C-alpha positions as CSV (number, residue, x, y, z in Angstrom):
1,X,17.3,-16.5,65.9
2,X,14.3,-15.9,68.4
3,X,10.7,-17.4,67.9
4,X,7.8,-15.6,69.6
5,X,4.3,-16.2,70.0
6,X,3.4,-12.7,69.3
7,X,0.0,-12.3,67.2
8,X,-0.6,-11.1,63.9
9,X,3.1,-11.5,62.6
10,X,2.4,-15.4,62.7
11,X,0.6,-17.9,65.3
12,X,0.4,-17.4,68.7
13,X,0.5,-20.6,69.6
14,X,4.3,-22.2,70.2
15,X,3.8,-25.0,68.7
16,X,1.9,-24.4,65.8
17,X,4.6,-21.9,65.2
18,X,6.9,-24.9,65.5
19,X,5.0,-26.9,63.0
20,X,5.0,-24.5,60.7
21,X,9.0,-23.9,61.1
22,X,8.7,-27.7,60.3
23,X,6.2,-28.2,57.5
24,X,6.3,-24.4,55.9
25,X,2.5,-25.0,55.9
26,X,0.6,-21.6,55.7
27,X,-1.9,-22.0,59.6
28,X,-5.2,-21.2,57.8
29,X,-4.8,-22.8,54.2
30,X,-2.0,-25.2,54.3
31,X,-0.1,-23.8,51.4
32,X,3.5,-23.9,51.7
33,X,5.5,-21.1,51.8
34,X,9.4,-21.2,51.8
35,X,9.7,-24.4,51.1
36,X,13.4,-24.6,51.1
37,X,13.4,-23.0,54.3
38,X,12.2,-25.5,56.4
39,X,13.7,-26.7,59.4
40,X,14.4,-29.7,61.9
41,X,12.1,-29.9,64.7
42,X,14.9,-29.9,67.0
43,X,16.4,-26.4,65.1
44,X,12.9,-25.2,65.6
45,X,12.4,-25.9,69.4
46,X,16.3,-24.3,69.5
47,X,15.0,-20.9,67.8
48,X,11.8,-21.3,70.0
49,X,14.1,-21.6,73.5
50,X,17.9,-20.8,73.2
51,X,17.6,-18.3,70.4
52,X,14.8,-16.4,71.8
53,X,16.9,-16.2,75.0
54,X,20.0,-15.1,73.2
55,X,17.8,-12.7,71.6
56,X,16.8,-11.1,74.6
57,X,20.7,-11.2,76.1
58,X,19.3,-13.6,78.8
59,X,21.2,-16.9,77.5
60,X,23.3,-16.9,80.6
61,X,19.9,-17.7,82.6
62,X,17.3,-18.5,80.2
63,X,16.2,-20.7,77.3
64,X,17.5,-24.0,78.4
65,X,17.2,-26.4,81.5
66,X,20.4,-26.3,83.1
67,X,21.9,-25.6,86.8
68,X,21.5,-21.6,87.6
69,X,18.8,-21.1,84.5
70,X,15.1,-20.4,85.9
71,X,13.8,-23.6,85.0
72,X,11.0,-22.0,83.5
73,X,9.2,-25.1,81.1
74,X,6.2,-26.8,80.2
75,X,5.7,-30.9,80.3
76,X,3.7,-32.1,77.3
77,X,2.0,-35.5,76.2
78,X,4.1,-36.7,73.3
79,X,7.5,-35.3,72.0
80,X,7.4,-32.6,69.5
81,X,11.1,-34.3,68.2
82,X,9.3,-37.4,67.3
83,X,5.8,-37.2,66.0
84,X,5.1,-36.7,62.8
85,X,5.7,-32.7,61.5
86,X,2.0,-32.4,60.7
87,X,0.6,-33.0,64.3
88,X,3.3,-30.9,65.9
89,X,0.6,-28.4,66.9
90,X,-1.8,-31.5,68.1
91,X,0.7,-31.9,71.3
92,X,-0.9,-30.6,74.6
93,X,0.5,-29.0,77.4
94,X,0.4,-30.9,80.4
95,X,1.6,-28.8,83.0
96,X,3.8,-25.0,83.4
97,X,6.5,-24.7,85.7
98,X,8.0,-21.2,86.6
99,X,10.9,-21.2,88.5
100,X,10.9,-24.8,89.2
101,X,7.5,-24.4,90.4
102,X,4.5,-26.1,89.2
103,X,1.7,-23.0,88.1
104,X,-0.6,-24.7,86.0
105,X,-2.0,-28.1,85.3
106,X,-4.4,-28.6,82.9
107,X,-7.3,-30.2,84.1
108,X,-8.6,-33.9,82.9
């Protein structure tokens, strides 16, 4: 299964999408949808990383941090796997790396 930030079929912010997979709460009103389909934060993160790479046929060079992979990743201000599920979307991106090189840093 792949996670996506394609709008309007779901929230375009990946961390909000991840949060909604865990809490099953609606983006606008918090209404619960498909409560029995909730995932752990680790499962949701795997869908956005490993799952999305596999859906594209790119699992041999995308979707994880490992030798020979692209090394596209972000540095976050907290661990989204360790916070309360309702606050996953409050996580901020501090840096973005593409091919192992930093290409963006949040203004202080």
